[in-house]
C-alpha positions in Angstrom: 70.8 -69.4 20.3 69.5 -70.2 16.7 67.1 -72.8 18.8 65.2 -70.3 20.2 65.3 -68.0 17.0 64.5 -70.0 14.3 61.7 -73.1 14.7 62.8 -74.5 11.3 66.6 -74.8 12.1 65.2 -76.0 15.4 63.4 -78.9 13.8 66.0 -79.9 11.8 68.3 -80.1 14.9 66.0 -82.3 16.8 65.3 -84.5 13.7 69.2 -85.0 13.0 70.3 -85.5 16.7 67.2 -86.8 18.5 64.6 -88.5 16.3 67.2 -90.1 13.7 69.1 -91.7 16.5 70.5 -94.4 14.1 72.7 -91.5 12.7 76.1 -90.9 13.9 76.7 -87.5 14.8 78.9 -85.0 12.4 82.4 -84.1 13.9 81.6 -81.0 15.9 84.4 -78.3 15.3 84.7 -75.7 18.1 81.4 -76.6 19.6 79.0 -79.1 21.5 76.3 -80.7 19.7 74.9 -82.3 22.6 74.3 -78.7 24.1 72.8 -77.4 20.8 70.6 -80.4 21.0 69.7 -80.0 24.6 68.6 -76.3 24.1 66.7 -77.3 21.0 64.6 -79.9 22.9 64.1 -77.1 25.7 63.4 -74.2 23.3 60.8 -76.6 21.5 58.8 -77.5 25.2 58.9 -74.2 26.1 57.1 -73.1 22.9 54.8 -75.8 23.2 53.7 -75.1 27.0 53.1 -71.5 25.8 51.1 -72.6 22.7 49.0 -74.6 24.6 48.2 -72.0 27.3 47.0 -69.4 24.6 45.2 -71.9 22.7 43.3 -72.9 25.9 42.7 -69.2 26.9 41.3 -68.9 23.1 39.2 -71.7 23.5 37.9 -71.0 26.8 37.5 -67.4 25.9 35.4 -68.2 22.9 33.1 -70.8 24.7 32.5 -68.1 27.6 31.9 -65.2 25.6 29.2 -66.4 23.5 31.3 -66.9 20.6 32.7 -63.5 20.4 36.4 -64.4 20.4 35.7 -67.0 17.7 35.5 -63.9 15.1 39.1 -63.1 16.0 40.4 -66.3 14.1 39.8 -64.4 11.1 42.5 -61.8 11.4 44.7 -64.3 13.7 44.8 -66.6 10.7 45.5 -64.0 7.9 48.3 -62.6 9.9 49.6 -66.1 10.6 49.6 -66.6 6.7 51.3 -63.4 6.1 54.4 -64.9 7.9 54.4 -67.9 5.7 54.1 -66.0 2.4 56.4 -63.8 0.6 56.1 -60.7 -1.4 52.8 -58.8 -2.1 50.8 -61.6 -1.0 52.4 -61.2 2.7 51.7 -57.7 2.7 47.7 -58.2 1.6 47.3 -60.6 4.3 49.2 -58.5 6.9 46.9 -55.5 6.4 43.8 -57.0 5.9 44.6 -58.8 9.3 45.1 -55.7 11.0 42.0 -53.9 9.7 39.9 -56.8 10.7 41.5 -56.6 14.2 40.6 -53.1 14.7 37.0 -53.9 13.5 36.5 -56.8 15.8 37.8 -54.6 18.7 35.6 -52.2 18.2 32.7 -54.5 17.8 33.7 -56.4 21.3 33.9 -53.0 23.1 30.5 -51.9 21.9 29.0 -55.4 23.0 30.9 -54.6 26.3 28.9 -51.3 26.7 25.2 -53.1 26.1 25.5 -52.9 22.6 24.4 -56.6 22.0 21.3 -56.8 24.5 18.6 -55.8 22.1 18.1 -55.1 18.7 18.2 -51.0 19.2 21.7 -51.3 20.3 23.2 -48.1 18.4 25.2 -50.0 15.9 23.2 -49.1 13.1 23.3 -45.3 13.9 27.0 -45.3 14.3 27.7 -47.1 11.3 25.0 -45.1 9.3 26.8 -42.0 10.0 29.9 -43.5 8.4 28.2 -45.1 5.5 28.6 -48.6 6.7 25.2 -50.3 6.5 26.7 -53.5 5.8 29.1 -53.5 8.5 26.7 -52.2 11.3 24.3 -55.4 10.0 27.4 -57.6 10.4 28.2 -56.5 13.9 24.5 -56.6 15.1 24.5 -60.2 13.9 27.6 -60.8 15.7 26.7 -59.6 18.8 23.0 -60.5 19.1 22.4 -62.0 22.4 25.6 -61.6 24.1 25.4 -59.9 27.2 27.7 -57.4 28.2 29.6 -59.2 31.0 30.5 -61.9 28.4 32.1 -59.0 26.2 34.0 -58.1 29.3 35.1 -61.7 29.7 36.3 -61.7 26.5 38.1 -58.8 27.0 39.7 -60.1 30.1 40.8 -63.2 28.1 42.3 -61.2 25.4 44.5 -59.4 28.3 45.3 -62.9 29.7 46.5 -64.0 25.9 48.6 -60.7 26.1 50.5 -61.5 29.1 51.1 -65.1 27.7 52.8 -63.5 24.9 54.5 -61.2 26.5 55.8 -63.9 29.2 56.9 -66.2 26.2 59.4 -63.4 24.8 60.1 -62.4 28.2 61.5 -66.2 28.9 63.0 -66.3 25.6 64.8 -63.2 26.2 66.3 -64.1 29.3 67.8 -67.3 28.0 69.4 -65.4 25.2 70.8 -62.5 27.6 71.5 -64.2 30.8 71.6 -67.9 30.5 73.3 -68.1 27.4 75.5 -65.0 28.0 79.4 -65.3 27.9 79.6 -65.2 31.5 77.3 -68.1 32.3 77.3 -70.3 29.2 80.8 -72.0 30.1 79.1 -73.6 33.2 77.5 -76.4 31.8 76.4 -78.2 35.0 74.4 -75.2 35.7 72.4 -75.3 32.4 69.0 -76.1 32.9 68.8 -77.3 29.4 71.4 -80.1 30.4 69.3 -80.9 33.2 66.2 -82.1 31.2 64.8 -85.6 32.3 64.3 -88.6 30.1 66.6 -92.1 29.4 66.5 -91.3 25.5 67.8 -87.4 26.0 70.7 -88.9 28.5 71.5 -91.8 26.1 71.9 -89.8 23.1 73.7 -86.6 24.5 76.4 -89.6 25.7 76.3 -91.0 22.4 77.0 -87.6 20.7 79.7 -86.5 23.4 81.8 -89.8 22.5 81.4 -89.6 18.7 81.8 -85.6 17.7 85.5 -85.1 19.0 86.3 -88.7 18.3 89.6 -89.0 15.9 87.7 -92.0 14.3 84.9 -90.6 12.0 82.0 -92.8 10.8 80.9 -91.2 7.5 78.2 -91.6 4.9 79.7 -92.3 1.4 77.6 -89.4 -0.2 79.1 -86.9 2.2 82.4 -88.0 3.8 83.5 -84.5 4.9 80.3 -83.7 6.4 80.7 -81.2 9.2 84.2 -79.7 8.0 82.3 -77.0 5.9 82.7 -76.6 2.0 85.3 -77.7 0.1 87.9 -75.3 -1.1 90.2 -76.0 -3.7 91.0 -79.6 -3.3 93.9 -80.8 -5.3 95.7 -83.8 -5.7 99.7 -84.5 -6.7 101.2 -87.5 -8.4 104.8 -87.9 -8.8 107.0 -90.8 -9.7 109.7 -91.9 -7.2 112.9 -91.6 -8.8 116.0 -92.9 -6.7 118.6 -90.1 -6.8 121.9 -92.1 -8.0 124.0 -89.5 -6.1 122.4 -90.3 -2.7 122.0 -93.6 -0.8 118.5 -94.8 -0.6 116.5 -94.9 2.7 113.5 -96.7 3.3 110.4 -94.4 2.6 107.0 -94.9 4.0 103.9 -92.9 4.3 104.5 -92.3 8.4 107.9 -91.3 7.6 106.6 -88.7 5.1 103.9 -87.4 7.5 106.8 -87.4 10.4 108.6 -85.1 8.4 105.6 -82.4 7.4 104.2 -82.5 11.1 107.2 -80.3 12.7 106.8 -78.0 9.8 103.4 -77.3 10.4 104.1 -77.0 14.1 106.4 -74.2 13.4 103.6 -72.1 12.2 102.6 -71.6 15.8 105.7 -69.8 16.7 105.7 -66.1 16.3 108.0 -64.1 14.4 111.0 -63.2 16.8 110.6 -59.7 16.1 107.1 -59.4 17.1 107.3 -59.4 20.6 105.1 -60.8 23.4 101.7 -59.4 21.9 101.1 -62.0 19.0 97.5 -62.9 18.4 97.6 -64.8 15.4 95.2 -67.6 15.1 97.9 -69.8 13.6 99.3 -70.0 17.5 96.5 -72.3 18.4 96.8 -74.3 15.0 95.6 -77.8 15.7 97.3 -81.0 14.5 96.0 -84.4 14.6 95.4 -87.7 12.8 92.1 -89.1 12.0 90.8 -92.1 10.1 87.4 -92.4 8.2 85.5 -95.2 8.2 82.1 -96.4 6.4 79.3 -96.7 8.6 78.0 -99.5 6.3 78.5 -103.2 8.2 77.6 -101.7 11.6 74.2 -103.3 13.1 74.1 -100.6 16.1 75.4 -97.4 16.4 77.3 -98.2 19.9 79.5 -101.0 17.9 81.9 -98.2 16.2 84.9 -98.7 17.1 85.6 -95.5 19.6 88.2 -97.0 21.9 91.7 -95.7 21.9 93.1 -99.3 21.5 90.9 -99.8 18.4 91.6 -96.5 17.0 95.2 -97.0 17.5 94.7 -100.3 15.3 92.9 -98.6 12.4 95.5 -95.6 12.3 98.3 -98.0 12.0 97.1 -100.0 9.6 95.2 -97.5 7.6 98.4 -94.9 7.3 100.0 -97.2 5.1 97.3 -99.1 2.8 95.7 -96.2 1.0 92.4 -98.3 1.0 89.3 -96.8 -0.7 87.1 -96.8 2.1 89.2 -96.7 5.2 91.2 -93.9 4.8 93.7 -92.0 7.0 94.2 -88.3 7.0 96.3 -85.7 8.9 94.0 -83.0 10.0 95.4 -79.5 10.2 92.7 -77.1 11.9 92.7 -73.2 12.6 89.7 -71.8 14.4 89.8 -68.2 13.8 87.3 -65.3 14.8 86.5 -66.9 18.0 85.6 -70.3 16.2 83.2 -68.9 13.8 85.5 -69.3 11.2 87.0 -73.1 11.1 89.7 -73.9 8.4 90.4 -77.6 8.3 93.3 -79.1 5.8 93.1 -82.9 5.4 96.2 -84.3 4.1 96.8 -88.0 2.7 99.6 -89.7 1.7 99.9 -93.2 -0.5 103.0 -94.5 -2.5 102.2 -97.2 -4.7 104.1 -98.7 -7.8 107.0 -96.3 -7.3 104.4 -93.4 -7.4 103.5 -90.7 -4.5 99.9 -89.7 -4.4 99.4 -86.4 -2.2 95.9 -85.2 -1.4 94.9 -82.2 0.4 91.3 -81.7 0.8 91.2 -78.1 2.4 87.2 -77.3 3.7 86.2 -73.9 5.3 83.3 -73.7 7.7 81.9 -70.4 7.5 80.6 -68.2 10.4 77.0 -68.5 11.6 74.2 -66.5 10.6 74.3 -62.8 12.0 71.0 -63.2 13.7 72.2 -66.0 15.4 75.7 -64.5 16.4 73.7 -61.0 17.3 70.7 -62.7 19.2 71.8 -61.6 22.8 72.6 -57.7 21.4 69.3 -57.9 19.8 67.6 -58.8 22.8 69.9 -57.2 25.4 67.4 -53.5 25.9 64.2 -55.8 25.7 63.6 -55.8 29.2 64.5 -52.2 30.0 62.0 -51.0 27.2 58.3 -51.6 29.0 56.8 -49.7 26.6 57.9 -51.8 23.8 57.1 -54.8 25.4 54.0 -53.9 25.9 53.1 -52.9 22.2 54.9 -55.8 20.8 52.5 -58.2 23.0 49.6 -56.2 21.9 49.9 -56.4 18.5 51.0 -60.0 18.3 47.6 -61.1 20.2 45.3 -61.2 17.3 48.3 -63.9 15.4 48.7 -65.6 18.9 46.0 -68.2 18.1 47.4 -69.0 14.4 51.2 -69.1 15.8 50.0 -71.7 18.4 48.1 -73.9 16.1 51.4 -73.7 13.7 53.5 -74.7 16.7 51.0 -77.5 17.8 50.6 -78.6 14.7 54.6 -79.1 13.9 54.6 -80.8 17.0 52.3 -83.6 15.9 54.6 -85.4 13.5 57.5 -85.4 15.9 55.3 -86.7 18.8 54.0 -89.7 16.5 57.5 -90.4 15.7 58.7 -90.3 19.2 55.7 -92.4 20.6 56.4 -95.0 17.8 60.2 -95.2 18.7 61.8 -93.0 16.0 64.6 -95.3 14.5 65.9 -96.8 17.3 65.6 -100.2 15.2 67.1 -99.0 12.1 70.6 -99.6 10.7 73.2 -97.1 11.7 73.9 -94.4 9.1 76.5 -91.6 8.7 75.6 -88.1 9.1 73.3 -86.5 6.8 74.0 -83.1 8.1 75.9 -80.9 10.1 74.0 -78.5 12.7 76.7 -76.1 12.8 76.7 -76.1 8.5 73.0 -75.3 8.9 73.5 -72.2 10.9 76.5 -71.0 8.6 76.2 -68.3 5.9 77.5 -68.9 2.4 80.7 -66.8 2.6 82.6 -64.9 5.2 83.4 -61.0 5.3 86.4 -59.6 3.5 88.7 -60.2 6.2 87.6 -63.8 7.0 88.1 -64.9 3.3 91.7 -63.3 3.7 92.2 -64.9 6.8 91.0 -68.4 4.7 93.2 -67.8 1.9 96.4 -66.8 4.4 95.7 -70.1 6.5 95.3 -72.5 3.6 98.7 -71.2 2.0 100.5 -71.5 4.9 99.5 -74.9 5.5 99.9 -75.9 1.7 103.3 -74.7 1.7 104.3 -76.6 4.6 103.1 -79.7 3.5 104.7 -79.5 0.3 107.9 -78.8 1.6 107.7 -81.3 4.2 107.3 -83.8 1.0 110.0 -82.2 -0.6 112.4 -82.8 2.2 111.2 -86.2 3.0 111.9 -87.2 -0.6 115.3 -85.8 -0.3 116.3 -87.1 2.8 115.3 -90.7 1.4 117.4 -90.4 -1.5 114.4 -89.7 -4.2 114.8 -87.0 -6.9 112.8 -84.0 -6.2 113.0 -82.2 -9.2 109.7 -83.6 -10.5 107.7 -83.1 -7.8 108.6 -79.4 -7.8 107.8 -79.7 -11.9 104.4 -81.5 -11.6 101.8 -79.7 -9.7 98.5 -80.3 -10.4 95.4 -78.4 -9.4 91.9 -79.8 -10.2 89.8 -77.2 -8.6 88.3 -74.5 -10.9 90.3 -73.2 -13.5 92.6 -76.0 -13.3 96.4 -75.3 -14.2 99.2 -77.9 -14.8 102.5 -76.7 -14.3 105.1 -78.4 -16.2 108.4 -76.9 -15.1 108.2 -74.9 -11.7 112.1 -74.7 -10.7 113.2 -71.0 -10.2 109.5 -70.1 -11.0 106.6 -69.0 -9.1 103.4 -71.1 -8.7 100.0 -70.5 -6.8 97.4 -72.8 -5.9 93.8 -71.7 -6.5 91.2 -70.6 -8.8 92.9 -69.1 -12.2 96.5 -69.7 -10.5 99.4 -68.7 -13.1 103.2 -69.3 -13.0 105.6 -67.5 -14.7 109.4 -68.0 -15.2 111.7 -65.4 -13.6 114.9 -66.6 -15.3 117.6 -68.8 -13.9 119.4 -71.9 -15.2 117.8 -75.0 -15.9 117.7 -77.4 -12.7 120.1 -79.8 -12.2 119.7 -83.3 -11.6 118.7 -84.3 -8.2 118.1 -80.7 -6.8 115.7 -79.5 -4.5 
């Protein structure tokens, strides 16, 4: 919905997904980026068509009306500038534009009733009575030589412009409340935006759908986790692998540890046996998969990325044990809360080298979408039923419609030029520079949502650390050091030297306090 409401957001979507076709799309968590692009292009087409029609009416009306409508450019540009600035300047531009509109409408109406056919038109007497000699002289000069039918033609053109403004708002409101309603949106085959013509559009939507949900992530070095949201308390734990003299040693690999972690994470989906059948906790839909991150550097074409199942399996098998710098394997745990508006993703990576175990945990939080995007259907729901409001809203937008049309068409010139010259079709492939979902997100969620983020993360982190402990113990390694050495490298980092018989917490300003108990025994868990 944001593509119909915010032209700035719409333009960035088109730039990222359509013009910069050399860029791989960022992972799309809980949405379809191809449909976002389809509606962004459709919204731009509709807005451009309405802008061209409105500007054409202004041009024709100005020529036929003897130049009378040209003077409405002054208040129109003032009102358009008011939408581009902030603070006191916006208010000044807005009120000056309104005052100028009223004055030019009065002048146009006087000319329609014969005020501009001769010099003794009655302007002077009407303005003299109000002490406006200067305004009367200006009005006489504006309407000099203009015939009444030309003024009436100008009034008719203004009415047509108002109908165009109302038609544009009606069409956008119908898209938001009907076509994108929860009842119709799931039917992608009936989506008019998806039926747009053009080979380029079909080619790019196919590539986006191939890439956005693939377990293979082609990344840009500057933003490897693009699309997952903001990083949240990333931490790394390093522990020495010391054999337990009382246990038999078993082979220990990264795959063995991951396989021990996964069942514990899957148990989070199971509700309490005393909760009954009505459990609606989002953890029951927790998603667990494995992904491999590959740098996009080295590819000659975007379609050379190895998204095939067999190719991915080869990369996963090799990456899970190698611990490379550029190719990285992650266990990805994802929770989509609040109807997929709040997405919590935890990336877990294990690496054993030189009798050391490295555990990397990189949580990311994708915040909810902007309130105006989320509530667009409810905001526009009563638009069609309020006829008086529709007429009044269109009328007040007529003066600024010429400025809005010029701005809309002006924004489309660079886009058309880049599209005409081929965009970046021949450029070397690049990783995603931004995520269209992250662009539409707010800074932070509500208090309830932040509480859910903390709950999801602590549940996942606890199961990950427990799985590693169990894997170490079952393979015949000491687990005491793992419990003792927990390093949190987020803000307010805390190192816990000994944590047996203690409590510890992950996160900012974490503290650990010993509650008593005997010293840990060798090899104890």
